[in-house]
A tleap script that builds the chain and sets N, CA, C and O, in Angstrom:
source leaprc.protein.ff14SB
mol = sequence {
  NMET THR THR ALA ASP TYR LEU LEU LEU VAL
  ILE GLY MET GLY LEU VAL THR TYR LEU PRO
  ARG TRP LEU PRO LEU ALA LEU LEU THR ARG
  ARG GLN LEU PRO GLU TRP LEU VAL THR TRP
  LEU GLU PHE VAL PRO ALA ALA ILE LEU GLY
  ALA LEU LEU ALA PRO ALA LEU VAL ALA THR
  GLY GLU PRO ARG ARG LEU ASP LEU LEU ARG
  PRO GLU LEU PHE ALA ALA MET PRO THR PHE
  ILE PHE ALA PHE LYS THR ARG SER PHE ALA
  GLY THR VAL VAL VAL GLY MET LEU ALA PHE
  TRP LEU ILE GLY LEU LEU CVAL
}
set mol.1.N position { 0.797 -1.172 0.058 }
set mol.1.CA position { 0.079 -0.040 -0.005 }
set mol.1.C position { 0.878 1.248 -0.033 }
set mol.1.O position { 1.960 1.303 0.551 }
set mol.2.N position { 0.421 2.208 -0.641 }
set mol.2.CA position { 1.202 3.435 -0.747 }
set mol.2.C position { 0.727 4.393 0.409 }
set mol.2.O position { -0.262 4.107 1.082 }
set mol.3.N position { 1.423 5.478 0.608 }
set mol.3.CA position { 1.052 6.384 1.639 }
set mol.3.C position { -0.383 7.009 1.377 }
set mol.3.O position { -1.149 7.287 2.299 }
set mol.4.N position { -0.653 7.189 0.140 }
set mol.4.CA position { -2.013 7.809 -0.168 }
set mol.4.C position { -3.016 6.811 0.194 }
set mol.4.O position { -4.072 7.178 0.711 }
set mol.5.N position { -2.753 5.475 -0.053 }
set mol.5.CA position { -3.826 4.427 0.364 }
set mol.5.C position { -3.994 4.474 1.858 }
set mol.5.O position { -5.118 4.424 2.358 }
set mol.6.N position { -2.895 4.570 2.584 }
set mol.6.CA position { -3.021 4.575 3.988 }
set mol.6.C position { -3.792 5.795 4.485 }
set mol.6.O position { -4.611 5.730 5.402 }
set mol.7.N position { -3.481 6.911 3.823 }
set mol.7.CA position { -4.257 8.155 4.265 }
set mol.7.C position { -5.663 8.054 3.860 }
set mol.7.O position { -6.488 8.586 4.602 }
set mol.8.N position { -6.086 7.429 2.749 }
set mol.8.CA position { -7.464 7.269 2.482 }
set mol.8.C position { -8.094 6.281 3.335 }
set mol.8.O position { -9.285 6.418 3.616 }
set mol.9.N position { -7.340 5.176 3.832 }
set mol.9.CA position { -7.920 4.285 4.725 }
set mol.9.C position { -8.192 4.894 6.053 }
set mol.9.O position { -9.215 4.572 6.657 }
set mol.10.N position { -7.295 5.809 6.587 }
set mol.10.CA position { -7.519 6.474 7.848 }
set mol.10.C position { -8.675 7.442 7.771 }
set mol.10.O position { -9.444 7.578 8.723 }
set mol.11.N position { -8.801 8.106 6.659 }
set mol.11.CA position { -9.945 9.076 6.532 }
set mol.11.C position { -11.265 8.250 6.423 }
set mol.11.O position { -12.275 8.597 7.036 }
set mol.12.N position { -11.229 7.206 5.665 }
set mol.12.CA position { -12.427 6.377 5.662 }
set mol.12.C position { -12.897 5.724 6.906 }
set mol.12.O position { -14.097 5.617 7.162 }
set mol.13.N position { -11.854 5.239 7.765 }
set mol.13.CA position { -12.158 4.760 9.055 }
set mol.13.C position { -12.746 5.805 9.924 }
set mol.13.O position { -13.692 5.534 10.663 }
set mol.14.N position { -12.171 7.113 9.860 }
set mol.14.CA position { -12.667 8.194 10.629 }
set mol.14.C position { -14.063 8.550 10.272 }
set mol.14.O position { -14.855 8.902 11.146 }
set mol.15.N position { -14.405 8.470 8.980 }
set mol.15.CA position { -15.864 8.870 8.586 }
set mol.15.C position { -16.781 7.731 9.084 }
set mol.15.O position { -17.860 7.984 9.620 }
set mol.16.N position { -16.328 6.460 8.897 }
set mol.16.CA position { -17.195 5.361 9.348 }
set mol.16.C position { -17.471 5.485 10.951 }
set mol.16.O position { -18.548 5.192 11.471 }
set mol.17.N position { -16.450 5.914 11.574 }
set mol.17.CA position { -16.541 6.010 13.045 }
set mol.17.C position { -17.399 7.315 13.408 }
set mol.17.O position { -18.267 7.281 14.281 }
set mol.18.N position { -17.128 8.335 12.758 }
set mol.18.CA position { -17.668 9.606 13.210 }
set mol.18.C position { -19.179 9.772 12.707 }
set mol.18.O position { -20.030 10.227 13.471 }
set mol.19.N position { -19.471 9.404 11.452 }
set mol.19.CA position { -20.823 9.609 10.940 }
set mol.19.C position { -21.907 8.975 11.780 }
set mol.19.O position { -22.883 9.655 12.096 }
set mol.20.N position { -21.798 7.715 12.161 }
set mol.20.CA position { -22.928 7.107 12.936 }
set mol.20.C position { -23.177 7.835 14.264 }
set mol.20.O position { -24.295 7.765 14.774 }
set mol.21.N position { -22.181 8.537 14.854 }
set mol.21.CA position { -22.401 9.303 16.056 }
set mol.21.C position { -22.967 10.732 15.729 }
set mol.21.O position { -23.854 11.258 16.402 }
set mol.22.N position { -22.408 11.277 14.697 }
set mol.22.CA position { -22.896 12.631 14.429 }
set mol.22.C position { -24.218 12.752 13.809 }
set mol.22.O position { -24.989 13.670 14.087 }
set mol.23.N position { -24.485 11.792 12.943 }
set mol.23.CA position { -25.806 11.939 12.151 }
set mol.23.C position { -27.043 11.954 13.027 }
set mol.23.O position { -27.915 12.795 12.811 }
set mol.24.N position { -27.167 11.049 14.027 }
set mol.24.CA position { -28.380 11.153 14.865 }
set mol.24.C position { -28.461 12.431 15.664 }
set mol.24.O position { -29.544 12.961 15.910 }
set mol.25.N position { -27.303 12.920 16.066 }
set mol.25.CA position { -27.257 14.176 16.944 }
set mol.25.C position { -27.693 15.271 15.988 }
set mol.25.O position { -28.518 16.088 16.396 }
set mol.26.N position { -27.229 15.361 14.782 }
set mol.26.CA position { -27.561 16.442 13.912 }
set mol.26.C position { -28.989 16.446 13.476 }
set mol.26.O position { -29.612 17.492 13.295 }
set mol.27.N position { -29.520 15.194 13.303 }
set mol.27.CA position { -30.919 15.144 12.856 }
set mol.27.C position { -31.956 15.286 14.002 }
set mol.27.O position { -33.039 15.831 13.789 }
set mol.28.N position { -31.617 14.790 15.224 }
set mol.28.CA position { -32.574 14.780 16.258 }
set mol.28.C position { -32.483 15.879 17.315 }
set mol.28.O position { -33.359 15.967 18.175 }
set mol.29.N position { -31.437 16.724 17.274 }
set mol.29.CA position { -31.153 17.735 18.325 }
set mol.29.C position { -32.326 18.662 18.482 }
set mol.29.O position { -32.777 18.903 19.601 }
set mol.30.N position { -32.836 19.194 17.380 }
set mol.30.CA position { -33.879 20.201 17.449 }
set mol.30.C position { -35.283 19.602 17.391 }
set mol.30.O position { -36.249 20.365 17.379 }
set mol.31.N position { -35.441 18.321 17.357 }
set mol.31.CA position { -36.771 17.728 17.291 }
set mol.31.C position { -37.261 17.341 18.651 }
set mol.31.O position { -36.497 16.978 19.545 }
set mol.32.N position { -38.579 17.431 18.781 }
set mol.32.CA position { -39.260 16.906 19.994 }
set mol.32.C position { -39.571 15.478 19.769 }
set mol.32.O position { -40.427 15.133 18.955 }
set mol.33.N position { -38.868 14.622 20.499 }
set mol.33.CA position { -39.173 13.187 20.293 }
set mol.33.C position { -40.422 12.751 21.124 }
set mol.33.O position { -40.687 13.299 22.194 }
set mol.34.N position { -41.173 11.755 20.599 }
set mol.34.CA position { -42.331 11.263 21.335 }
set mol.34.C position { -41.912 10.734 22.739 }
set mol.34.O position { -40.812 10.193 22.855 }
set mol.35.N position { -42.676 10.857 23.728 }
set mol.35.CA position { -42.472 10.517 25.063 }
set mol.35.C position { -42.124 9.037 25.156 }
set mol.35.O position { -41.222 8.669 25.909 }
set mol.36.N position { -42.810 8.186 24.414 }
set mol.36.CA position { -42.543 6.704 24.508 }
set mol.36.C position { -41.203 6.438 24.039 }
set mol.36.O position { -40.527 5.576 24.600 }
set mol.37.N position { -40.706 7.177 22.946 }
set mol.37.CA position { -39.343 6.876 22.423 }
set mol.37.C position { -38.317 7.396 23.445 }
set mol.37.O position { -37.298 6.725 23.606 }
set mol.38.N position { -38.482 8.478 24.121 }
set mol.38.CA position { -37.570 8.911 25.124 }
set mol.38.C position { -37.516 7.878 26.192 }
set mol.38.O position { -36.422 7.486 26.598 }
set mol.39.N position { -38.599 7.428 26.658 }
set mol.39.CA position { -38.643 6.435 27.775 }
set mol.39.C position { -37.834 5.174 27.290 }
set mol.39.O position { -36.979 4.629 27.989 }
set mol.40.N position { -38.188 4.764 26.018 }
set mol.40.CA position { -37.536 3.505 25.541 }
set mol.40.C position { -35.995 3.678 25.493 }
set mol.40.O position { -35.217 2.828 25.926 }
set mol.41.N position { -35.636 4.809 24.948 }
set mol.41.CA position { -34.163 5.111 24.724 }
set mol.41.C position { -33.494 5.150 26.153 }
set mol.41.O position { -32.306 4.834 26.214 }
set mol.42.N position { -34.145 5.503 27.285 }
set mol.42.CA position { -33.571 5.518 28.476 }
set mol.42.C position { -33.183 4.098 28.976 }
set mol.42.O position { -32.230 3.946 29.740 }
set mol.43.N position { -33.891 3.133 28.561 }
set mol.43.CA position { -33.542 1.754 28.939 }
set mol.43.C position { -32.399 1.138 28.123 }
set mol.43.O position { -31.850 0.112 28.525 }
set mol.44.N position { -32.029 1.747 26.979 }
set mol.44.CA position { -31.018 1.098 26.177 }
set mol.44.C position { -29.621 0.922 26.826 }
set mol.44.O position { -29.016 -0.142 26.691 }
set mol.45.N position { -29.103 1.963 27.532 }
set mol.45.CA position { -27.826 1.713 28.145 }
set mol.45.C position { -27.880 0.523 29.204 }
set mol.45.O position { -26.959 -0.292 29.260 }
set mol.46.N position { -28.893 0.458 29.968 }
set mol.46.CA position { -29.057 -0.570 31.048 }
set mol.46.C position { -29.172 -1.927 30.385 }
set mol.46.O position { -28.597 -2.908 30.856 }
set mol.47.N position { -29.929 -1.983 29.275 }
set mol.47.CA position { -30.058 -3.268 28.610 }
set mol.47.C position { -28.728 -3.721 28.055 }
set mol.47.O position { -28.335 -4.880 28.192 }
set mol.48.N position { -28.054 -2.799 27.438 }
set mol.48.CA position { -26.732 -3.140 26.806 }
set mol.48.C position { -25.750 -3.664 27.849 }
set mol.48.O position { -25.084 -4.683 27.667 }
set mol.49.N position { -25.692 -2.897 28.984 }
set mol.49.CA position { -24.826 -3.242 30.092 }
set mol.49.C position { -25.144 -4.645 30.647 }
set mol.49.O position { -24.255 -5.457 30.904 }
set mol.50.N position { -26.512 -4.898 30.826 }
set mol.50.CA position { -26.825 -6.196 31.297 }
set mol.50.C position { -26.474 -7.337 30.317 }
set mol.50.O position { -26.055 -8.417 30.733 }
set mol.51.N position { -26.653 -7.077 29.025 }
set mol.51.CA position { -26.386 -8.076 28.011 }
set mol.51.C position { -24.836 -8.375 28.047 }
set mol.51.O position { -24.404 -9.517 27.892 }
set mol.52.N position { -24.062 -7.326 28.251 }
set mol.52.CA position { -22.576 -7.492 28.317 }
set mol.52.C position { -22.143 -8.240 29.541 }
set mol.52.O position { -21.276 -9.110 29.456 }
set mol.53.N position { -22.717 -7.929 30.676 }
set mol.53.CA position { -22.283 -8.415 31.981 }
set mol.53.C position { -22.840 -9.800 32.312 }
set mol.53.O position { -22.164 -10.619 32.934 }
set mol.54.N position { -24.081 -10.051 31.887 }
set mol.54.CA position { -24.752 -11.363 32.363 }
set mol.54.C position { -23.943 -12.591 31.908 }
set mol.54.O position { -23.815 -13.500 32.728 }
set mol.55.N position { -23.402 -12.716 30.732 }
set mol.55.CA position { -22.649 -13.974 30.377 }
set mol.55.C position { -21.413 -14.022 31.161 }
set mol.55.O position { -21.033 -15.120 31.570 }
set mol.56.N position { -20.736 -12.960 31.422 }
set mol.56.CA position { -19.513 -13.088 32.260 }
set mol.56.C position { -19.756 -13.448 33.703 }
set mol.56.O position { -18.910 -14.060 34.355 }
set mol.57.N position { -20.966 -13.050 34.222 }
set mol.57.CA position { -21.295 -13.382 35.590 }
set mol.57.C position { -21.821 -14.733 35.772 }
set mol.57.O position { -21.550 -15.329 36.814 }
set mol.58.N position { -22.501 -15.248 34.928 }
set mol.58.CA position { -23.198 -16.565 35.179 }
set mol.58.C position { -22.860 -17.737 34.233 }
set mol.58.O position { -23.421 -18.823 34.378 }
set mol.59.N position { -21.922 -17.516 33.240 }
set mol.59.CA position { -21.526 -18.531 32.386 }
set mol.59.C position { -20.134 -18.705 32.341 }
set mol.59.O position { -19.375 -17.760 32.555 }
set mol.60.N position { -19.695 -19.957 32.051 }
set mol.60.CA position { -18.181 -20.263 31.956 }
set mol.60.C position { -17.996 -21.307 30.907 }
set mol.60.O position { -18.945 -21.911 30.407 }
set mol.61.N position { -16.760 -21.498 30.593 }
set mol.61.CA position { -16.297 -22.521 29.629 }
set mol.61.C position { -16.595 -22.353 28.234 }
set mol.61.O position { -17.199 -21.358 27.832 }
set mol.62.N position { -16.201 -23.282 27.468 }
set mol.62.CA position { -16.377 -23.245 26.019 }
set mol.62.C position { -16.839 -24.725 25.557 }
set mol.62.O position { -15.995 -25.619 25.618 }
set mol.63.N position { -17.992 -24.989 25.150 }
set mol.63.CA position { -19.086 -23.988 25.064 }
set mol.63.C position { -19.545 -23.514 26.382 }
set mol.63.O position { -19.296 -24.103 27.434 }
set mol.64.N position { -20.266 -22.357 26.276 }
set mol.64.CA position { -20.743 -21.715 27.543 }
set mol.64.C position { -21.736 -22.602 28.236 }
set mol.64.O position { -22.568 -23.237 27.588 }
set mol.65.N position { -21.657 -22.655 29.573 }
set mol.65.CA position { -22.595 -23.373 30.370 }
set mol.65.C position { -22.910 -22.564 31.607 }
set mol.65.O position { -22.093 -21.749 32.036 }
set mol.66.N position { -24.020 -22.762 32.160 }
set mol.66.CA position { -24.454 -21.964 33.387 }
set mol.66.C position { -23.641 -22.383 34.596 }
set mol.66.O position { -23.501 -23.571 34.889 }
set mol.67.N position { -23.120 -21.414 35.275 }
set mol.67.CA position { -22.297 -21.706 36.537 }
set mol.67.C position { -22.773 -20.518 37.494 }
set mol.67.O position { -22.393 -19.358 37.333 }
set mol.68.N position { -23.632 -20.920 38.495 }
set mol.68.CA position { -24.062 -19.923 39.384 }
set mol.68.C position { -23.178 -19.835 40.674 }
set mol.68.O position { -23.563 -19.183 41.645 }
set mol.69.N position { -22.020 -20.486 40.664 }
set mol.69.CA position { -21.153 -20.448 41.791 }
set mol.69.C position { -19.896 -19.624 41.456 }
set mol.69.O position { -18.906 -19.753 42.176 }
set mol.70.N position { -19.877 -18.793 40.417 }
set mol.70.CA position { -18.819 -18.013 40.068 }
set mol.70.C position { -18.560 -16.880 41.084 }
set mol.70.O position { -19.518 -16.247 41.527 }
set mol.71.N position { -17.298 -16.604 41.468 }
set mol.71.CA position { -16.948 -15.530 42.442 }
set mol.71.C position { -17.376 -14.160 41.868 }
set mol.71.O position { -17.734 -13.262 42.630 }
set mol.72.N position { -17.342 -13.996 40.541 }
set mol.72.CA position { -17.798 -12.735 40.010 }
set mol.72.C position { -19.262 -12.439 40.328 }
set mol.72.O position { -19.652 -11.300 40.586 }
set mol.73.N position { -20.054 -13.508 40.299 }
set mol.73.CA position { -21.454 -13.322 40.619 }
set mol.73.C position { -21.688 -12.916 42.000 }
set mol.73.O position { -22.500 -12.035 42.281 }
set mol.74.N position { -20.969 -13.561 42.896 }
set mol.74.CA position { -21.092 -13.203 44.362 }
set mol.74.C position { -20.631 -11.695 44.641 }
set mol.74.O position { -21.227 -10.956 45.424 }
set mol.75.N position { -19.536 -11.339 43.929 }
set mol.75.CA position { -19.137 -9.913 44.102 }
set mol.75.C position { -20.111 -8.958 43.458 }
set mol.75.O position { -20.268 -7.834 43.935 }
set mol.76.N position { -20.774 -9.367 42.388 }
set mol.76.CA position { -21.750 -8.501 41.684 }
set mol.76.C position { -22.995 -8.185 42.600 }
set mol.76.O position { -23.541 -7.082 42.572 }
set mol.77.N position { -23.372 -9.123 43.341 }
set mol.77.CA position { -24.647 -8.972 44.074 }
set mol.77.C position { -24.539 -7.810 45.098 }
set mol.77.O position { -25.391 -6.924 45.041 }
set mol.78.N position { -23.587 -7.749 46.002 }
set mol.78.CA position { -23.552 -6.604 46.941 }
set mol.78.C position { -23.304 -5.284 46.061 }
set mol.78.O position { -23.879 -4.245 46.387 }
set mol.79.N position { -22.529 -5.314 45.050 }
set mol.79.CA position { -22.260 -4.203 44.214 }
set mol.79.C position { -23.407 -3.633 43.505 }
set mol.79.O position { -23.535 -2.422 43.327 }
set mol.80.N position { -24.316 -4.598 43.065 }
set mol.80.CA position { -25.545 -4.119 42.482 }
set mol.80.C position { -26.498 -3.469 43.477 }
set mol.80.O position { -27.148 -2.455 43.222 }
set mol.81.N position { -26.530 -4.160 44.678 }
set mol.81.CA position { -27.423 -3.557 45.682 }
set mol.81.C position { -27.005 -2.140 46.140 }
set mol.81.O position { -27.826 -1.243 46.328 }
set mol.82.N position { -25.631 -1.996 46.311 }
set mol.82.CA position { -25.045 -0.666 46.630 }
set mol.82.C position { -25.421 0.354 45.549 }
set mol.82.O position { -25.957 1.431 45.810 }
set mol.83.N position { -25.115 -0.044 44.371 }
set mol.83.CA position { -25.410 0.817 43.251 }
set mol.83.C position { -26.876 1.304 43.116 }
set mol.83.O position { -27.168 2.470 42.850 }
set mol.84.N position { -27.792 0.288 43.327 }
set mol.84.CA position { -29.174 0.619 43.302 }
set mol.84.C position { -29.695 1.528 44.330 }
set mol.84.O position { -30.615 2.314 44.105 }
set mol.85.N position { -29.008 1.397 45.630 }
set mol.85.CA position { -29.524 2.139 46.717 }
set mol.85.C position { -28.822 3.568 46.688 }
set mol.85.O position { -29.427 4.566 47.080 }
set mol.86.N position { -27.589 3.616 46.231 }
set mol.86.CA position { -26.855 4.958 46.422 }
set mol.86.C position { -26.777 5.721 45.101 }
set mol.86.O position { -26.683 6.948 45.125 }
set mol.87.N position { -26.814 5.021 43.907 }
set mol.87.CA position { -26.593 5.583 42.602 }
set mol.87.C position { -25.272 6.303 42.537 }
set mol.87.O position { -25.151 7.292 41.814 }
set mol.88.N position { -24.275 5.843 43.268 }
set mol.88.CA position { -22.931 6.487 43.383 }
set mol.88.C position { -22.021 5.647 42.423 }
set mol.88.O position { -21.816 4.450 42.620 }
set mol.89.N position { -21.510 6.319 41.415 }
set mol.89.CA position { -20.586 5.435 40.495 }
set mol.89.C position { -19.326 5.080 41.107 }
set mol.89.O position { -18.878 3.936 41.042 }
set mol.90.N position { -18.676 6.138 41.766 }
set mol.90.CA position { -17.416 5.891 42.426 }
set mol.90.C position { -17.525 4.920 43.570 }
set mol.90.O position { -16.671 4.051 43.741 }
set mol.91.N position { -18.549 5.060 44.336 }
set mol.91.CA position { -18.868 4.184 45.503 }
set mol.91.C position { -19.051 2.772 45.009 }
set mol.91.O position { -18.565 1.820 45.620 }
set mol.92.N position { -19.763 2.635 43.890 }
set mol.92.CA position { -20.087 1.277 43.320 }
set mol.92.C position { -18.762 0.550 42.847 }
set mol.92.O position { -18.570 -0.652 43.030 }
set mol.93.N position { -17.872 1.394 42.225 }
set mol.93.CA position { -16.591 0.836 41.797 }
set mol.93.C position { -15.805 0.331 42.995 }
set mol.93.O position { -15.215 -0.748 42.945 }
set mol.94.N position { -15.796 1.098 44.057 }
set mol.94.CA position { -15.055 0.768 45.304 }
set mol.94.C position { -15.617 -0.488 45.909 }
set mol.94.O position { -14.878 -1.411 46.253 }
set mol.95.N position { -16.978 -0.527 46.046 }
set mol.95.CA position { -17.611 -1.697 46.705 }
set mol.95.C position { -17.363 -2.923 45.803 }
set mol.95.O position { -17.039 -3.994 46.316 }
set mol.96.N position { -17.507 -2.791 44.485 }
set mol.96.CA position { -17.237 -3.910 43.581 }
set mol.96.C position { -15.788 -4.489 43.690 }
set mol.96.O position { -15.539 -5.693 43.620 }
set mol.97.N position { -14.896 -3.541 43.861 }
set mol.97.CA position { -13.488 -3.987 43.937 }
set mol.97.C position { -13.304 -4.584 45.297 }
set mol.97.O position { -12.626 -5.607 45.394 }
set mol.98.N position { -13.841 -4.044 46.348 }
set mol.98.CA position { -13.719 -4.670 47.618 }
set mol.98.C position { -14.355 -6.065 47.757 }
set mol.98.O position { -13.776 -6.989 48.328 }
set mol.99.N position { -15.519 -6.163 47.232 }
set mol.99.CA position { -16.271 -7.398 47.145 }
set mol.99.C position { -15.523 -8.503 46.456 }
set mol.99.O position { -15.418 -9.626 46.948 }
set mol.100.N position { -14.973 -8.130 45.229 }
set mol.100.CA position { -14.209 -9.081 44.474 }
set mol.100.C position { -13.002 -9.526 45.268 }
set mol.100.O position { -12.684 -10.714 45.312 }
set mol.101.N position { -12.321 -8.569 45.900 }
set mol.101.CA position { -11.136 -8.907 46.615 }
set mol.101.C position { -11.395 -9.782 47.850 }
set mol.101.O position { -10.575 -10.659 48.125 }
set mol.102.N position { -12.400 -9.612 48.550 }
set mol.102.CA position { -12.874 -10.204 49.781 }
set mol.102.C position { -13.252 -11.669 49.348 }
set mol.102.O position { -12.841 -12.641 49.982 }
set mol.103.N position { -13.992 -11.771 48.326 }
set mol.103.CA position { -14.411 -13.062 47.846 }
set mol.103.C position { -13.154 -13.916 47.277 }
set mol.103.O position { -13.092 -15.134 47.440 }
set mol.104.N position { -12.276 -13.259 46.677 }
set mol.104.CA position { -11.078 -13.884 46.202 }
set mol.104.C position { -10.314 -14.511 47.401 }
set mol.104.O position { -9.785 -15.620 47.327 }
set mol.105.N position { -10.292 -13.754 48.474 }
set mol.105.CA position { -9.602 -14.302 49.705 }
set mol.105.C position { -10.287 -15.476 50.354 }
set mol.105.O position { -9.660 -16.315 51.001 }
set mol.106.N position { -11.607 -15.513 50.164 }
set mol.106.CA position { -12.387 -16.652 50.741 }
set mol.106.C position { -12.413 -17.874 49.853 }
set mol.106.O position { -12.502 -18.986 50.372 }
set mol.107.N position { -12.342 -17.734 48.591 }
set mol.107.CA position { -12.414 -18.818 47.602 }
set mol.107.C position { -11.029 -19.392 47.281 }
set mol.107.O position { -10.914 -20.310 46.469 }
savepdb mol mol.pdb
quit
């Protein structure tokens, strides 16, 4: 590949990365969204986080199988309760790290 090819590749990757983020902001910033859509969109981050975390907390091995005795699951339970009650991000991180460390000492 030539230098021009690399430059075009970097510009193309930048556009592919930037446009999906910029386009919805540019199109929806000045519009009033329906209330049901706003409510639905508020659940998207929690759903994505749950989908990312659940397999790591309750499944192990290849192929994946259910394992409810994973230390990560035991550390996640007090962390989730703390986060739900306090809604403190920093406190949740500290509680999660402490819970994982303590469970690691016991297991």
